[in-house]
N, C-alpha and C positions, 0 to 999 in steps of 0.2 A: 455512585450515580444510580438513580432509581431505574429499574428495568420497566419499560412500558408494557402494559397489558395489550396484547394483540389478539384479535379474533381471526378466524379462518379466512374471512374476506380480506383483512389487512395482509395476511400472509400470502394470499393469492396475488394481490396487487403487487407486493414486493417481489414475488417470483417473476411476474411478468416484466416488471421494470428492470430487474437484474438481467433478464434475457435481452430486453430491447428498451433502453431508457428513452428512446425517441417515439415510442408508440403513443398514439393520441388517446386522450381521455375517454372519448366515446368508445373506442375499440377495447380499452381496458375494462370499462364499465360493462360492455357487452359480454366480455369473457368471464366476469365475476358476478353477473346478474344484477347490476345496478345501472341507474340512469347517469347521465353526465354529471349533474350537480352533486349527488352524494359521492360519486367517485372522486370528483375534484376535491370535495371537503376532506375525504379520507387521505388523499395524497397530501394535501396541505397540512393536515394534522401530523402526518408522518414526517414531513419536512420540519414543522415547528418543534416537534419532539426531538429532532436531531437524529432520527432513525435513518432518514434519507439525508445524506450530507452533500449531495451534488451529483452532477453527471460527468462522465469522462469518456473520452475516445480511447480506444485501445489500438495502438499502433503496432505494426509488424516490424519488430526491430531488425530482423534479417533483411527485409526489403528496403530499409533505410540505412543499412550499414552499421547498426548498433546491436550486434548479435553475440557479443562475448559477455557472458555473465560470470561474475566471480563472487563467491561467498567468502567474506573476510571476517574472521574471528579476531576480535580486538580485546587485548588485556590492557587495562590502564596501569600506569606506573604508581598511582596512589588513589586512595578512595576517600571521599567525603561527599556530602550533599552538593557542595558548590562545584567540586570536580566533575561530578556526574552531570550537573546542569550545564556546565561550560562545554563539555564534550557533546552533549545532545544538541545544544543550540548550534554549535559549529557544524555538526553532522547534517543538520537540516538544511544548511546552506551550500552543500556540495551537490551539484546537479547530478553527478554520476552515481550518487548513493540513492537508490530507489526505495530501499527499505532499511530500517534500523530497528533492531530489537534488543532490549535488555535481556541478558541470559543468566541462567543459573549454571553452575559447574565451573570449569577451568577458565572460561573467558567471560568478560563482562558484557560484550556486545557482539551481535551478528549483523553484518551489513550485506546487502545485495548491491553490488556495483555493476553497472552496465557501461561498456565502452565498445569501440569499433575494432580494436585489435589488442594483442598482447603488448605491443609497444605503447599504445595509448594507456593501457593499464599501468605500465611502468611509470609513465609520466604522472598519472593520477596519484600513484603511491608517493612519488617523490615530491610533487608539487602541492598535494592536498591531504592525503590520508596521514602521512607522517607529521604533517603540520597541525593536525587536529590536537586540541589541548589534552595534555596528560597521557598521550599514547605511549605505552610501554612496549607492546608487542603486537604485530600483525601476523596472521596466519591465513594465507590465501588458498582457496580451492576453486579451480576452474570447472564450470559446468561443461560437460561434453555434449549433452543433448537435452533440450527441454522436452519433457514428457507431458507435463501438465502445468498450466499457469492460469489461474482464474482468480477473479475477485468475487465470485458468486458465493454467498454464504449458504450453507446447507439447511435452508428453511423449508 
C-alpha cells in the first residue's frame, strides 16, 4: 500500500482528531490556521485516502463489568495459507477477541481477549477459542493491571 504524503497541517489535524474525534471543523481549522472549507477538504482527503478509517467511542471496561484482559498466544496445529485464512476469518467473528496479531517466534497469533470474569474466560475458551479452526495450543496470560491503553498513533 502506498504511503500518503502528509504535510505538517495534515499531521496537526490528525493529532487533534485523535484527541477528540467529535471536535467541529471550525475549531480544528482555527487550531491549524485554516478556514472551515480548506479544513473540511483536508479531512475529506484524509478519509478518502483511508488514513482516517472512522470514529469510535472508548468505553471504560471496568465500569461496565468487562475488565478482565487476557493475552492468548495461539499455536496452530498445521500451517498453510488456507489454514491461516480460516483461523483469521473465524477470529474476527469472536466478539471477546478485541485484537488479533500474527506473530513471529514460538506462537502463530497473539489475541487480546476481554471478558467479565475468569469463569467467563473459561467459557470463552471452551465454547469459542478451542473451536477456532486448526488451534493446536493456547497459552493464556492474565493482565493484572492496565497501565496504558491507547489508539493514538505517535504522529
